[in-house]
N, C-alpha and C positions, 0 to 999 in steps of 0.2 A: 569426567564421566559418570552419567548419569547410575545412580545404581537401582537396576532395574527390579529390583527385589519392591522396591517401595513403589505405589501408585503414581503415575503422573496427573496431575491435576488437567481435566479440560481447557483449552483453550478458550477464552473467552471473547468477547467482546466488547467496544465502548458502550454498549446498550445491558452488560451483564449477561447476556445469554450465547449459546455457543457459539462458537466463530465457524461463519459458512465460507464456503469456496468463494475467491475472488474471479480465479479463471484458469481455465484448462487450455483454453485456445486465444491468446497466447500463453504458456503455461508461465505461472508466476510463483511469486514466494523465494522467499530466502531459500528457503529450503528445496525449491521448483517442486512444491505437492499441490499448488493452485490455491494456496491459501495463505494470507500472511500473517503467519506463524513466526514465532521470534526466539532468540534463547544468546545466550552468554556472546557466541561467536558472530551472530547480526548487529555487528556496531553501528550499521547504517540506520538500525529499528527502520526494519521494509514492513510496517504496520499498516499503512493507508490505504483503503483497497481504492483506487481512484477509478474515473472512467475518464479516459485521454481528449484534448482536447487537440485542435490547432493551436489555439494561444498558449496552452501550457505547455505543448511538446516544442513549441518556438521559445518559450520564456525558456525552458531547463535548456535547451539547448546553448543558448545564448549565455546559461551559467555553468556551462562546461559538462554538462550531463547529455549527451544525445540519445534521446530514446526514439527517436524516430528513423535512424539508420541500420539497416540490417547486419549483424555480427554474426554471419554464417559460422564463423570457428567456434562462438560459445553459444550457438544452438539458437541465438537472439534474431527473429522475425523482424523487431523495428516495431514500432508501435504507430499505430494511426489512429485518427479519430474516432472514438468510439468504444476501444478498446479498454477492457479493466486491467489492470497492473496495479501489485504492490508496492508504492512508491515509498522512500524514507520518510517517516515523517517530520524530522527536521526540514524537508525539502519542502512538505507541503505545507508548510508552516511557515517558511522563507516565501514560498509564493502568494501565501495568503496575506502577506504584512507588502508583498511589491502588487496587489490585486489581479493577481492570476492562478488564483486555487482554481484546482478542477472540482468535480463533483466528485461525492465520496459517497461509498455502499456502507451503509453502518454496521451493517449485521455481519459486513465481513472485515470489517476493520479491527484489529487487535487492541483489547485494551490496554496496551504496552505504547499506543498511539497518545494517550492521553498525559505521559510525561513529557510530551512537546506541543501541546495544543489542549485547549479547551475542549468538553463537550459540546459547550453553545457554538461555537465556533464550526467545530466537524456539522451539529446539525442544521446551520446555516446553507451547508451547501450537500447535505444529504438528497439522496434520491429515492429514499425508501421509508420514508416517514409519512403517515398516512396524517 
């Protein structure tokens, strides 16, 4: 348990800025706070804010991670193309290597994603670069 007397460092995105919200509808994030925050209990590193595509959802389902089918018992509505979602960084990297990586929102992608992918790779799929 974290010592509450110590100030917690604000979450940072892969560009070094404050981590922005990824999605509240559907509500995403390992902690279901709308952000791609992470911590020691997040073994999957749900740190990449992706924008779902039909191609990626089909790929993910083929790899055993069905993100498109609703699971009401867990409050999961199922994703559809265009939805934003905090994806596990290793899954994003796997999809990249297989040619099925979805677009990402860098300002809402936690810096922890850089343990699994490079900033250059993430930037190639970014929707928020000027």
